[in-house]
C-alpha atoms as an extended CHARMM CRD file, in Angstrom:
* protein
*
        74  EXT
         1         1  UNK       CA            108.0080000000       98.1040000000      121.7390000000  PROA      1               0.0000000000
         2         2  UNK       CA            107.7170000000       98.8920000000      118.3180000000  PROA      2               0.0000000000
         3         3  UNK       CA            110.2110000000       99.7870000000      115.5620000000  PROA      3               0.0000000000
         4         4  UNK       CA            109.4570000000      101.9050000000      112.7260000000  PROA      4               0.0000000000
         5         5  UNK       CA            112.5670000000      102.9600000000      110.2310000000  PROA      5               0.0000000000
         6         6  UNK       CA            112.6670000000      105.4340000000      107.2190000000  PROA      6               0.0000000000
         7         7  UNK       CA            113.0190000000      103.6980000000      103.7830000000  PROA      7               0.0000000000
         8         8  UNK       CA            113.1990000000      104.9890000000      100.4890000000  PROA      8               0.0000000000
         9         9  UNK       CA            110.9530000000      103.9160000000       97.7550000000  PROA      9               0.0000000000
        10        10  UNK       CA            113.1350000000      102.5300000000       94.8540000000  PROA      10              0.0000000000
        11        11  UNK       CA            110.0870000000      101.2520000000       92.4790000000  PROA      11              0.0000000000
        12        12  UNK       CA            106.6930000000      100.9730000000       92.8880000000  PROA      12              0.0000000000
        13        13  UNK       CA            104.9930000000       97.3960000000       92.0200000000  PROA      13              0.0000000000
        14        14  UNK       CA            101.4630000000       96.0410000000       91.1520000000  PROA      14              0.0000000000
        15        15  UNK       CA             98.7950000000       95.8810000000       93.8750000000  PROA      15              0.0000000000
        16        16  UNK       CA             99.8330000000       98.8430000000       95.8960000000  PROA      16              0.0000000000
        17        17  UNK       CA            103.2470000000       97.4480000000       96.4730000000  PROA      17              0.0000000000
        18        18  UNK       CA            106.5660000000       98.6150000000       96.9580000000  PROA      18              0.0000000000
        19        19  UNK       CA            110.5690000000       97.7740000000       96.9580000000  PROA      19              0.0000000000
        20        20  UNK       CA            112.5500000000      100.5850000000       99.2650000000  PROA      20              0.0000000000
        21        21  UNK       CA            115.8000000000      100.3210000000      100.3920000000  PROA      21              0.0000000000
        22        22  UNK       CA            116.0920000000      100.0360000000      104.3740000000  PROA      22              0.0000000000
        23        23  UNK       CA            120.0170000000      100.0480000000      105.1580000000  PROA      23              0.0000000000
        24        24  UNK       CA            121.4990000000       98.5620000000      101.7790000000  PROA      24              0.0000000000
        25        25  UNK       CA            118.8770000000       95.8110000000      101.4720000000  PROA      25              0.0000000000
        26        26  UNK       CA            115.7760000000       95.7840000000       99.2780000000  PROA      26              0.0000000000
        27        27  UNK       CA            112.9440000000       94.8880000000      100.7070000000  PROA      27              0.0000000000
        28        28  UNK       CA            108.9840000000       94.6510000000       98.9600000000  PROA      28              0.0000000000
        29        29  UNK       CA            106.6670000000       96.6720000000      101.4190000000  PROA      29              0.0000000000
        30        30  UNK       CA            102.7910000000       97.6810000000      100.7290000000  PROA      30              0.0000000000
        31        31  UNK       CA            102.3360000000      101.1510000000      100.3050000000  PROA      31              0.0000000000
        32        32  UNK       CA             98.4960000000      100.9780000000      100.4200000000  PROA      32              0.0000000000
        33        33  UNK       CA             98.1630000000      103.0200000000      103.3680000000  PROA      33              0.0000000000
        34        34  UNK       CA            100.0150000000      105.8420000000      102.0140000000  PROA      34              0.0000000000
        35        35  UNK       CA             97.9360000000      107.6400000000       99.1550000000  PROA      35              0.0000000000
        36        36  UNK       CA            100.7400000000      109.0560000000       96.2090000000  PROA      36              0.0000000000
        37        37  UNK       CA            103.9480000000      107.4810000000       97.8020000000  PROA      37              0.0000000000
        38        38  UNK       CA            106.1730000000      107.7950000000       94.3680000000  PROA      38              0.0000000000
        39        39  UNK       CA            109.5360000000      106.7390000000       93.9030000000  PROA      39              0.0000000000
        40        40  UNK       CA            112.4160000000      108.3900000000       95.8730000000  PROA      40              0.0000000000
        41        41  UNK       CA            109.6450000000      109.2550000000       98.6050000000  PROA      41              0.0000000000
        42        42  UNK       CA            110.8560000000      108.5440000000      102.3380000000  PROA      42              0.0000000000
        43        43  UNK       CA            108.3450000000      106.1940000000      104.1860000000  PROA      43              0.0000000000
        44        44  UNK       CA            107.8380000000      104.9730000000      107.6230000000  PROA      44              0.0000000000
        45        45  UNK       CA            108.0570000000      101.3690000000      107.5660000000  PROA      45              0.0000000000
        46        46  UNK       CA            106.9880000000       99.2280000000      110.3190000000  PROA      46              0.0000000000
        47        47  UNK       CA            106.2710000000       95.1940000000      109.9980000000  PROA      47              0.0000000000
        48        48  UNK       CA            105.9040000000       95.4680000000      106.0090000000  PROA      48              0.0000000000
        49        49  UNK       CA            103.7980000000       98.3200000000      105.9130000000  PROA      49              0.0000000000
        50        50  UNK       CA            104.4310000000      101.8300000000      104.6850000000  PROA      50              0.0000000000
        51        51  UNK       CA            102.6370000000      104.2210000000      107.2080000000  PROA      51              0.0000000000
        52        52  UNK       CA            103.2970000000      107.8260000000      106.4350000000  PROA      52              0.0000000000
        53        53  UNK       CA            105.6530000000      109.9120000000      104.0260000000  PROA      53              0.0000000000
        54        54  UNK       CA            108.6090000000      111.1110000000      105.7680000000  PROA      54              0.0000000000
        55        55  UNK       CA            110.4120000000      114.7230000000      104.8950000000  PROA      55              0.0000000000
        56        56  UNK       CA            113.5090000000      113.9780000000      103.3390000000  PROA      56              0.0000000000
        57        57  UNK       CA            115.7360000000      115.8140000000      105.6470000000  PROA      57              0.0000000000
        58        58  UNK       CA            114.1030000000      114.1450000000      108.6230000000  PROA      58              0.0000000000
        59        59  UNK       CA            114.7970000000      110.6740000000      106.9950000000  PROA      59              0.0000000000
        60        60  UNK       CA            118.5830000000      111.6870000000      106.3590000000  PROA      60              0.0000000000
        61        61  UNK       CA            118.4280000000      112.6840000000      109.9700000000  PROA      61              0.0000000000
        62        62  UNK       CA            117.1550000000      109.4550000000      111.6750000000  PROA      62              0.0000000000
        63        63  UNK       CA            119.0420000000      107.2280000000      108.9920000000  PROA      63              0.0000000000
        64        64  UNK       CA            122.3920000000      108.9380000000      110.1720000000  PROA      64              0.0000000000
        65        65  UNK       CA            121.7200000000      108.7790000000      113.9120000000  PROA      65              0.0000000000
        66        66  UNK       CA            121.0140000000      104.4510000000      113.5580000000  PROA      66              0.0000000000
        67        67  UNK       CA            124.1760000000      104.6030000000      111.1750000000  PROA      67              0.0000000000
        68        68  UNK       CA            125.6910000000      106.7120000000      114.5700000000  PROA      68              0.0000000000
        69        69  UNK       CA            124.3180000000      104.4310000000      117.1930000000  PROA      69              0.0000000000
        70        70  UNK       CA            125.6700000000      101.0060000000      115.2830000000  PROA      70              0.0000000000
        71        71  UNK       CA            129.2140000000      102.4520000000      114.9970000000  PROA      71              0.0000000000
        72        72  UNK       CA            129.3820000000      103.0840000000      118.3870000000  PROA      72              0.0000000000
        73        73  UNK       CA            128.0120000000       99.6110000000      119.4180000000  PROA      73              0.0000000000
        74        74  UNK       CA            130.6800000000       96.8570000000      120.3190000000  PROA      74              0.0000000000
């Protein structure tokens, strides 16, 4: 099973790289597959690659669901 997570781009780096925030953790990923990625955009991240841009409302809903599931876990 594969899991892709929404992350917000914090900064763009050389060579099609970016720093994103995933649940309070900063991580460097590749944005080579997403044309026009910009700081503040939400992207779907899978194994270190941004796959697509995501609507900010949808990203927030998804992140809220993940937080709810985490809070409900024993």
